[in-house]
N, CA, C and O atoms as a CHARMM CRD file, in Angstrom:
* protein
*
  272
    1    1 MET  N    -10.27300  23.86900  11.28600 PROA 1      0.00000
    2    1 MET  CA   -10.21100  22.42400  11.08100 PROA 1      0.00000
    3    1 MET  C     -9.00800  22.12600  10.16200 PROA 1      0.00000
    4    1 MET  O     -8.85400  22.75500   9.11500 PROA 1      0.00000
    5    2 THR  N     -8.18200  21.18800  10.55400 PROA 2      0.00000
    6    2 THR  CA    -7.03800  20.79800   9.74600 PROA 2      0.00000
    7    2 THR  C     -7.38100  19.53000   8.97300 PROA 2      0.00000
    8    2 THR  O     -7.95300  18.59300   9.53100 PROA 2      0.00000
    9    3 THR  N     -7.04600  19.50200   7.74300 PROA 3      0.00000
   10    3 THR  CA    -7.27800  18.36600   6.89900 PROA 3      0.00000
   11    3 THR  C     -5.94000  17.75100   6.56200 PROA 3      0.00000
   12    3 THR  O     -5.02900  18.45800   6.12900 PROA 3      0.00000
   13    4 THR  N     -5.79400  16.41800   6.75500 PROA 4      0.00000
   14    4 THR  CA    -4.56800  15.77300   6.44500 PROA 4      0.00000
   15    4 THR  C     -4.57400  15.42100   4.94600 PROA 4      0.00000
   16    4 THR  O     -5.51100  14.79800   4.44700 PROA 4      0.00000
   17    5 GLN  N     -3.53500  15.82200   4.26200 PROA 5      0.00000
   18    5 GLN  CA    -3.43200  15.50500   2.84900 PROA 5      0.00000
   19    5 GLN  C     -3.03100  14.03400   2.69600 PROA 5      0.00000
   20    5 GLN  O     -2.20100  13.52300   3.44800 PROA 5      0.00000
   21    6 PRO  N     -3.64900  13.35000   1.68600 PROA 6      0.00000
   22    6 PRO  CA    -3.32200  11.94500   1.47500 PROA 6      0.00000
   23    6 PRO  C     -1.80500  11.82100   1.11500 PROA 6      0.00000
   24    6 PRO  O     -1.22600  12.68500   0.45600 PROA 6      0.00000
   25    7 GLN  N     -1.21000  10.71200   1.57900 PROA 7      0.00000
   26    7 GLN  CA     0.18800  10.50100   1.27700 PROA 7      0.00000
   27    7 GLN  C      0.38600   9.01700   1.13800 PROA 7      0.00000
   28    7 GLN  O     -0.40500   8.22000   1.64200 PROA 7      0.00000
   29    8 CYS  N      1.49100   8.63300   0.42400 PROA 8      0.00000
   30    8 CYS  CA     1.83100   7.24300   0.22000 PROA 8      0.00000
   31    8 CYS  C      2.07600   6.56800   1.54500 PROA 8      0.00000
   32    8 CYS  O      2.81000   7.09200   2.38300 PROA 8      0.00000
   33    9 ALA  N      1.46100   5.39100   1.75400 PROA 9      0.00000
   34    9 ALA  CA     1.62400   4.65600   3.00500 PROA 9      0.00000
   35    9 ALA  C      3.03700   4.24200   3.24600 PROA 9      0.00000
   36    9 ALA  O      3.42100   4.00400   4.39100 PROA 9      0.00000
   37   10 TYR  N      3.86700   4.14200   2.15700 PROA 10     0.00000
   38   10 TYR  CA     5.24500   3.67200   2.33100 PROA 10     0.00000
   39   10 TYR  C      6.22400   4.88500   2.47000 PROA 10     0.00000
   40   10 TYR  O      6.97000   4.96800   3.44500 PROA 10     0.00000
   41   11 CYS  N      6.20700   5.77500   1.52800 PROA 11     0.00000
   42   11 CYS  CA     7.22300   6.86400   1.47000 PROA 11     0.00000
   43   11 CYS  C      6.71200   8.21100   2.05500 PROA 11     0.00000
   44   11 CYS  O      7.47900   9.15100   2.26400 PROA 11     0.00000
   45   12 GLU  N      5.39600   8.25600   2.30500 PROA 12     0.00000
   46   12 GLU  CA     4.80500   9.41100   2.89100 PROA 12     0.00000
   47   12 GLU  C      4.79500  10.70400   2.04000 PROA 12     0.00000
   48   12 GLU  O      4.54000  11.80100   2.53700 PROA 12     0.00000
   49   13 ARG  N      5.08800  10.51600   0.71600 PROA 13     0.00000
   50   13 ARG  CA     4.99300  11.64300  -0.17700 PROA 13     0.00000
   51   13 ARG  C      3.55400  11.93100  -0.50900 PROA 13     0.00000
   52   13 ARG  O      2.72800  11.02000  -0.56100 PROA 13     0.00000
   53   14 SER  N      3.24100  13.21300  -0.73900 PROA 14     0.00000
   54   14 SER  CA     1.84700  13.62200  -0.99400 PROA 14     0.00000
   55   14 SER  C      1.59100  13.64300  -2.48700 PROA 14     0.00000
   56   14 SER  O      2.49700  13.44100  -3.29600 PROA 14     0.00000
   57   15 SER  N      0.34500  13.88900  -2.83200 PROA 15     0.00000
   58   15 SER  CA    -0.04500  14.01000  -4.25100 PROA 15     0.00000
   59   15 SER  C      0.53400  15.25000  -4.91500 PROA 15     0.00000
   60   15 SER  O      0.48300  15.38400  -6.13700 PROA 15     0.00000
   61   16 ASP  N      1.07700  16.14300  -4.12600 PROA 16     0.00000
   62   16 ASP  CA     1.81300  17.27600  -4.71100 PROA 16     0.00000
   63   16 ASP  C      3.17600  16.83000  -5.26400 PROA 16     0.00000
   64   16 ASP  O      3.77200  17.51500  -6.09500 PROA 16     0.00000
   65   17 GLN  N      3.64100  15.71000  -4.80400 PROA 17     0.00000
   66   17 GLN  CA     4.96100  15.21300  -5.17500 PROA 17     0.00000
   67   17 GLN  C      4.93500  14.01800  -6.12900 PROA 17     0.00000
   68   17 GLN  O      5.79800  13.89000  -6.99700 PROA 17     0.00000
   69   18 VAL  N      3.94600  13.14900  -5.96200 PROA 18     0.00000
   70   18 VAL  CA     3.81700  11.98700  -6.81900 PROA 18     0.00000
   71   18 VAL  C      2.31500  11.63500  -7.00500 PROA 18     0.00000
   72   18 VAL  O      1.46500  12.02500  -6.20500 PROA 18     0.00000
   73   19 PRO  N      2.01900  10.86100  -8.12600 PROA 19     0.00000
   74   19 PRO  CA     0.60300  10.43500  -8.25600 PROA 19     0.00000
   75   19 PRO  C      0.35200   9.44300  -7.10500 PROA 19     0.00000
   76   19 PRO  O      1.26100   8.73000  -6.68000 PROA 19     0.00000
   77   20 LEU  N     -0.87300   9.41000  -6.61900 PROA 20     0.00000
   78   20 LEU  CA    -1.28100   8.50800  -5.57200 PROA 20     0.00000
   79   20 LEU  C     -2.48400   7.68700  -6.06200 PROA 20     0.00000
   80   20 LEU  O     -3.36200   8.17500  -6.77300 PROA 20     0.00000
   81   21 MET  N     -2.47200   6.42500  -5.64500 PROA 21     0.00000
   82   21 MET  CA    -3.65100   5.53400  -5.90600 PROA 21     0.00000
   83   21 MET  C     -4.29700   5.21000  -4.64000 PROA 21     0.00000
   84   21 MET  O     -3.63400   4.82100  -3.67900 PROA 21     0.00000
   85   22 ALA  N     -5.60500   5.35700  -4.59800 PROA 22     0.00000
   86   22 ALA  CA    -6.37200   5.04000  -3.34300 PROA 22     0.00000
   87   22 ALA  C     -6.60700   3.52200  -3.29100 PROA 22     0.00000
   88   22 ALA  O     -6.78900   2.86500  -4.31500 PROA 22     0.00000
   89   23 LEU  N     -6.59500   2.98300  -2.03800 PROA 23     0.00000
   90   23 LEU  CA    -6.94500   1.61500  -1.82800 PROA 23     0.00000
   91   23 LEU  C     -7.76900   1.54100  -0.54100 PROA 23     0.00000
   92   23 LEU  O     -7.67700   2.40000   0.33500 PROA 23     0.00000
   93   24 ARG  N     -8.57900   0.48100  -0.46200 PROA 24     0.00000
   94   24 ARG  CA    -9.39400   0.21000   0.74800 PROA 24     0.00000
   95   24 ARG  C     -8.97000  -1.09000   1.27200 PROA 24     0.00000
   96   24 ARG  O     -8.80600  -2.03300   0.49800 PROA 24     0.00000
   97   25 TYR  N     -8.77700  -1.20900   2.56100 PROA 25     0.00000
   98   25 TYR  CA    -8.46800  -2.44100   3.19700 PROA 25     0.00000
   99   25 TYR  C     -9.00800  -2.41500   4.63500 PROA 25     0.00000
  100   25 TYR  O     -8.75300  -1.49100   5.40800 PROA 25     0.00000
  101   26 GLN  N     -9.73800  -3.43500   4.94200 PROA 26     0.00000
  102   26 GLN  CA   -10.37500  -3.56900   6.30800 PROA 26     0.00000
  103   26 GLN  C    -11.19900  -2.30600   6.60500 PROA 26     0.00000
  104   26 GLN  O    -11.18500  -1.79400   7.72400 PROA 26     0.00000
  105   27 GLY  N    -11.91500  -1.81200   5.58600 PROA 27     0.00000
  106   27 GLY  CA   -12.82300  -0.69300   5.82200 PROA 27     0.00000
  107   27 GLY  C    -12.15100   0.69900   5.90500 PROA 27     0.00000
  108   27 GLY  O    -12.83100   1.70600   6.10200 PROA 27     0.00000
  109   28 ALA  N    -10.83200   0.74300   5.75400 PROA 28     0.00000
  110   28 ALA  CA   -10.11900   1.99700   5.82000 PROA 28     0.00000
  111   28 ALA  C     -9.53500   2.36200   4.45000 PROA 28     0.00000
  112   28 ALA  O     -9.20200   1.48000   3.65800 PROA 28     0.00000
  113   29 GLU  N     -9.41700   3.62300   4.18400 PROA 29     0.00000
  114   29 GLU  CA    -8.80600   4.12700   2.95600 PROA 29     0.00000
  115   29 GLU  C     -7.32400   4.42100   3.20800 PROA 29     0.00000
  116   29 GLU  O     -6.96400   4.97000   4.24900 PROA 29     0.00000
  117   30 ALA  N     -6.47800   4.05700   2.26000 PROA 30     0.00000
  118   30 ALA  CA    -5.08800   4.36100   2.29200 PROA 30     0.00000
  119   30 ALA  C     -4.65400   4.74800   0.90300 PROA 30     0.00000
  120   30 ALA  O     -5.43700   4.65100  -0.04200 PROA 30     0.00000
  121   31 TRP  N     -3.40000   5.19200   0.76100 PROA 31     0.00000
  122   31 TRP  CA    -2.92600   5.63900  -0.50300 PROA 31     0.00000
  123   31 TRP  C     -1.54600   5.07000  -0.72100 PROA 31     0.00000
  124   31 TRP  O     -0.79500   4.86900   0.23300 PROA 31     0.00000
  125   32 ILE  N     -1.19500   4.80000  -2.00800 PROA 32     0.00000
  126   32 ILE  CA     0.12500   4.32400  -2.35000 PROA 32     0.00000
  127   32 ILE  C      0.53000   4.92500  -3.69000 PROA 32     0.00000
  128   32 ILE  O     -0.29800   5.11200  -4.58200 PROA 32     0.00000
  129   33 CYS  N      1.81400   5.22100  -3.81200 PROA 33     0.00000
  130   33 CYS  CA     2.29100   5.75800  -5.07000 PROA 33     0.00000
  131   33 CYS  C      2.71800   4.62600  -6.02300 PROA 33     0.00000
  132   33 CYS  O      3.02900   3.53200  -5.55100 PROA 33     0.00000
  133   34 PRO  N      2.74100   4.85000  -7.32500 PROA 34     0.00000
  134   34 PRO  CA     3.06800   3.79000  -8.27100 PROA 34     0.00000
  135   34 PRO  C      4.45300   3.14100  -8.01600 PROA 34     0.00000
  136   34 PRO  O      4.64200   1.95900  -8.30000 PROA 34     0.00000
  137   35 GLN  N      5.40700   3.91400  -7.48600 PROA 35     0.00000
  138   35 GLN  CA     6.75600   3.40500  -7.25200 PROA 35     0.00000
  139   35 GLN  C      6.68200   2.32600  -6.16800 PROA 35     0.00000
  140   35 GLN  O      7.48200   1.39000  -6.19500 PROA 35     0.00000
  141   36 HSD  N      5.74600   2.42600  -5.21300 PROA 36     0.00000
  142   36 HSD  CA     5.68300   1.45800  -4.07400 PROA 36     0.00000
  143   36 HSD  C      4.54600   0.47400  -4.20300 PROA 36     0.00000
  144   36 HSD  O      4.32400  -0.30500  -3.27600 PROA 36     0.00000
  145   37 LEU  N      3.80800   0.46500  -5.30900 PROA 37     0.00000
  146   37 LEU  CA     2.77500  -0.52200  -5.49700 PROA 37     0.00000
  147   37 LEU  C      3.36800  -1.94700  -5.55100 PROA 37     0.00000
  148   37 LEU  O      2.72900  -2.86900  -5.04500 PROA 37     0.00000
  149   38 PRO  N      4.54900  -2.16600  -6.13700 PROA 38     0.00000
  150   38 PRO  CA     5.13000  -3.51100  -6.10300 PROA 38     0.00000
  151   38 PRO  C      5.38400  -4.01500  -4.66400 PROA 38     0.00000
  152   38 PRO  O      5.34400  -5.22000  -4.41500 PROA 38     0.00000
  153   39 ILE  N      5.63000  -3.13900  -3.77300 PROA 39     0.00000
  154   39 ILE  CA     5.85900  -3.57500  -2.36200 PROA 39     0.00000
  155   39 ILE  C      4.53300  -4.11300  -1.82200 PROA 39     0.00000
  156   39 ILE  O      4.51400  -5.14900  -1.15600 PROA 39     0.00000
  157   40 LEU  N      3.44100  -3.43100  -2.09800 PROA 40     0.00000
  158   40 LEU  CA     2.09700  -3.89100  -1.64400 PROA 40     0.00000
  159   40 LEU  C      1.79300  -5.25400  -2.23200 PROA 40     0.00000
  160   40 LEU  O      1.24100  -6.12500  -1.55900 PROA 40     0.00000
  161   41 ILE  N      2.16800  -5.43900  -3.52500 PROA 41     0.00000
  162   41 ILE  CA     1.86700  -6.72800  -4.18200 PROA 41     0.00000
  163   41 ILE  C      2.79800  -7.87700  -3.77400 PROA 41     0.00000
  164   41 ILE  O      2.35300  -8.98800  -3.48800 PROA 41     0.00000
  165   42 HSD  N      4.13700  -7.56800  -3.75500 PROA 42     0.00000
  166   42 HSD  CA     5.11500  -8.64500  -3.57000 PROA 42     0.00000
  167   42 HSD  C      5.77200  -8.74200  -2.22900 PROA 42     0.00000
  168   42 HSD  O      6.27600  -9.80500  -1.86700 PROA 42     0.00000
  169   43 LYS  N      5.78500  -7.66400  -1.47600 PROA 43     0.00000
  170   43 LYS  CA     6.43300  -7.63100  -0.15600 PROA 43     0.00000
  171   43 LYS  C      5.68400  -6.84000   0.86500 PROA 43     0.00000
  172   43 LYS  O      6.22200  -5.91000   1.46500 PROA 43     0.00000
  173   44 PRO  N      4.37700  -7.22200   1.07900 PROA 44     0.00000
  174   44 PRO  CA     3.52300  -6.44800   1.94200 PROA 44     0.00000
  175   44 PRO  C      4.03200  -6.38400   3.35800 PROA 44     0.00000
  176   44 PRO  O      3.63400  -5.48300   4.09600 PROA 44     0.00000
  177   45 ALA  N      4.90200  -7.30100   3.78400 PROA 45     0.00000
  178   45 ALA  CA     5.46300  -7.23100   5.13200 PROA 45     0.00000
  179   45 ALA  C      6.23700  -5.92700   5.36200 PROA 45     0.00000
  180   45 ALA  O      6.39000  -5.50100   6.50700 PROA 45     0.00000
  181   46 GLN  N      6.71100  -5.31000   4.32800 PROA 46     0.00000
  182   46 GLN  CA     7.45500  -4.03200   4.44000 PROA 46     0.00000
  183   46 GLN  C      6.50600  -2.90100   4.78600 PROA 46     0.00000
  184   46 GLN  O      6.97600  -1.80900   5.10800 PROA 46     0.00000
  185   47 LEU  N      5.17100  -3.10300   4.73700 PROA 47     0.00000
  186   47 LEU  CA     4.20000  -2.11000   5.04900 PROA 47     0.00000
  187   47 LEU  C      3.72200  -2.22900   6.48800 PROA 47     0.00000
  188   47 LEU  O      2.94000  -1.39500   6.94500 PROA 47     0.00000
  189   48 VAL  N      4.17700  -3.25600   7.21500 PROA 48     0.00000
  190   48 VAL  CA     3.73800  -3.42200   8.60900 PROA 48     0.00000
  191   48 VAL  C      4.15000  -2.15300   9.39600 PROA 48     0.00000
  192   48 VAL  O      5.29700  -1.71100   9.31600 PROA 48     0.00000
  193   49 GLY  N      3.24500  -1.61000  10.11500 PROA 49     0.00000
  194   49 GLY  CA     3.47400  -0.40000  10.90300 PROA 49     0.00000
  195   49 GLY  C      3.16300   0.89600  10.07000 PROA 49     0.00000
  196   49 GLY  O      3.09300   2.00000  10.61100 PROA 49     0.00000
  197   50 LYS  N      2.98100   0.70400   8.74500 PROA 50     0.00000
  198   50 LYS  CA     2.69200   1.83800   7.88800 PROA 50     0.00000
  199   50 LYS  C      1.26500   1.73700   7.34800 PROA 50     0.00000
  200   50 LYS  O      0.61900   2.76400   7.13900 PROA 50     0.00000
  201   51 LEU  N      0.76400   0.53600   7.12000 PROA 51     0.00000
  202   51 LEU  CA    -0.55900   0.25800   6.62800 PROA 51     0.00000
  203   51 LEU  C     -1.23800  -0.67800   7.62600 PROA 51     0.00000
  204   51 LEU  O     -0.81600  -1.82500   7.77300 PROA 51     0.00000
  205   52 PRO  N     -2.27000  -0.21700   8.30700 PROA 52     0.00000
  206   52 PRO  CA    -2.96200  -1.03500   9.28400 PROA 52     0.00000
  207   52 PRO  C     -3.44000  -2.33300   8.70700 PROA 52     0.00000
  208   52 PRO  O     -4.12300  -2.34100   7.68300 PROA 52     0.00000
  209   53 GLY  N     -3.09100  -3.45400   9.35000 PROA 53     0.00000
  210   53 GLY  CA    -3.48200  -4.76300   8.89500 PROA 53     0.00000
  211   53 GLY  C     -2.50500  -5.43500   7.91100 PROA 53     0.00000
  212   53 GLY  O     -2.73700  -6.55600   7.45800 PROA 53     0.00000
  213   54 ALA  N     -1.41400  -4.72800   7.59400 PROA 54     0.00000
  214   54 ALA  CA    -0.48300  -5.30500   6.55700 PROA 54     0.00000
  215   54 ALA  C      0.09500  -6.62600   6.99700 PROA 54     0.00000
  216   54 ALA  O      0.50500  -7.43900   6.16900 PROA 54     0.00000
  217   55 GLU  N      0.12800  -6.84300   8.28500 PROA 55     0.00000
  218   55 GLU  CA     0.74800  -8.13900   8.79400 PROA 55     0.00000
  219   55 GLU  C     -0.12400  -9.31100   8.35600 PROA 55     0.00000
  220   55 GLU  O      0.31400 -10.45800   8.44600 PROA 55     0.00000
  221   56 HSD  N     -1.35700  -9.05400   7.88000 PROA 56     0.00000
  222   56 HSD  CA    -2.25800 -10.16500   7.45700 PROA 56     0.00000
  223   56 HSD  C     -2.24200 -10.37700   5.96000 PROA 56     0.00000
  224   56 HSD  O     -2.93200 -11.25900   5.44900 PROA 56     0.00000
  225   57 LEU  N     -1.44100  -9.55600   5.23100 PROA 57     0.00000
  226   57 LEU  CA    -1.36200  -9.64800   3.78300 PROA 57     0.00000
  227   57 LEU  C     -0.32200 -10.69700   3.38800 PROA 57     0.00000
  228   57 LEU  O      0.75100 -10.75800   3.98900 PROA 57     0.00000
  229   58 ALA  N     -0.62500 -11.51200   2.39800 PROA 58     0.00000
  230   58 ALA  CA     0.31100 -12.46200   1.85900 PROA 58     0.00000
  231   58 ALA  C      0.83300 -11.99100   0.56400 PROA 58     0.00000
  232   58 ALA  O      0.06500 -11.47300  -0.24700 PROA 58     0.00000
  233   59 PRO  N      2.15400 -12.14400   0.30600 PROA 59     0.00000
  234   59 PRO  CA     2.66400 -11.68000  -1.02200 PROA 59     0.00000
  235   59 PRO  C      2.04100 -12.48700  -2.15600 PROA 59     0.00000
  236   59 PRO  O      1.69600 -13.66000  -2.01100 PROA 59     0.00000
  237   60 GLN  N      1.91000 -11.78600  -3.31700 PROA 60     0.00000
  238   60 GLN  CA     1.42900 -12.43400  -4.53200 PROA 60     0.00000
  239   60 GLN  C      2.53700 -13.34900  -5.05900 PROA 60     0.00000
  240   60 GLN  O      3.69700 -12.94600  -5.13900 PROA 60     0.00000
  241   61 LYS  N      2.17200 -14.57200  -5.41500 PROA 61     0.00000
  242   61 LYS  CA     3.13900 -15.52200  -5.99600 PROA 61     0.00000
  243   61 LYS  C      3.40700 -15.12700  -7.45900 PROA 61     0.00000
  244   61 LYS  O      2.52000 -14.62500  -8.14800 PROA 61     0.00000
  245   62 GLY  N      4.64000 -15.36100  -7.91600 PROA 62     0.00000
  246   62 GLY  CA     5.01900 -15.07300  -9.26800 PROA 62     0.00000
  247   62 GLY  C      4.50100 -16.07400 -10.23700 PROA 62     0.00000
  248   62 GLY  O      3.79700 -17.00900  -9.85700 PROA 62     0.00000
  249   63 PRO  N      4.84900 -15.89200 -11.53600 PROA 63     0.00000
  250   63 PRO  CA     4.41800 -16.81900 -12.61600 PROA 63     0.00000
  251   63 PRO  C      4.89400 -18.25900 -12.26200 PROA 63     0.00000
  252   63 PRO  O      5.93500 -18.45100 -11.63500 PROA 63     0.00000
  253   64 GLY  N      4.12700 -19.20500 -12.67000 PROA 64     0.00000
  254   64 GLY  CA     4.46400 -20.58800 -12.38800 PROA 64     0.00000
  255   64 GLY  C      3.94600 -21.12500 -11.12300 PROA 64     0.00000
  256   64 GLY  O      4.01300 -22.33300 -10.89500 PROA 64     0.00000
  257   65 HSD  N      3.41200 -20.26300 -10.25200 PROA 65     0.00000
  258   65 HSD  CA     2.79900 -20.72500  -8.97900 PROA 65     0.00000
  259   65 HSD  C      1.27200 -20.79300  -9.24100 PROA 65     0.00000
  260   65 HSD  O      0.63500 -19.83000  -9.66900 PROA 65     0.00000
  261   66 HSD  N      0.76300 -21.93300  -8.96900 PROA 66     0.00000
  262   66 HSD  CA    -0.69800 -22.14500  -9.17000 PROA 66     0.00000
  263   66 HSD  C     -1.37300 -22.38800  -7.82500 PROA 66     0.00000
  264   66 HSD  O     -0.82200 -23.01100  -6.91700 PROA 66     0.00000
  265   67 HSD  N     -2.55700 -21.88000  -7.74800 PROA 67     0.00000
  266   67 HSD  CA    -3.34700 -22.19200  -6.53700 PROA 67     0.00000
  267   67 HSD  C     -3.93500 -23.59900  -6.58300 PROA 67     0.00000
  268   67 HSD  O     -4.47200 -24.02500  -7.60600 PROA 67     0.00000
  269   68 ASP  N     -3.83100 -24.29500  -5.49300 PROA 68     0.00000
  270   68 ASP  CA    -4.39700 -25.66300  -5.47600 PROA 68     0.00000
  271   68 ASP  C     -5.83600 -25.66200  -5.11700 PROA 68     0.00000
  272   68 ASP  O     -6.45900 -26.72200  -5.05800 PROA 68     0.00000
């Protein structure tokens, strides 16, 4: 049986190369490294095709933007 090693959804590096943080989205587990966490937060469209469902994520607004 082959086990796939977790890797960053963006750069595909494994935990042998960088620290990885687990995340759950739409019932699935994915991994992201600290270097690419800002992409998940601010530019999730860059994860389309790499993270299932990323096309439904909206970027986090910066300071000064308030929810109505």
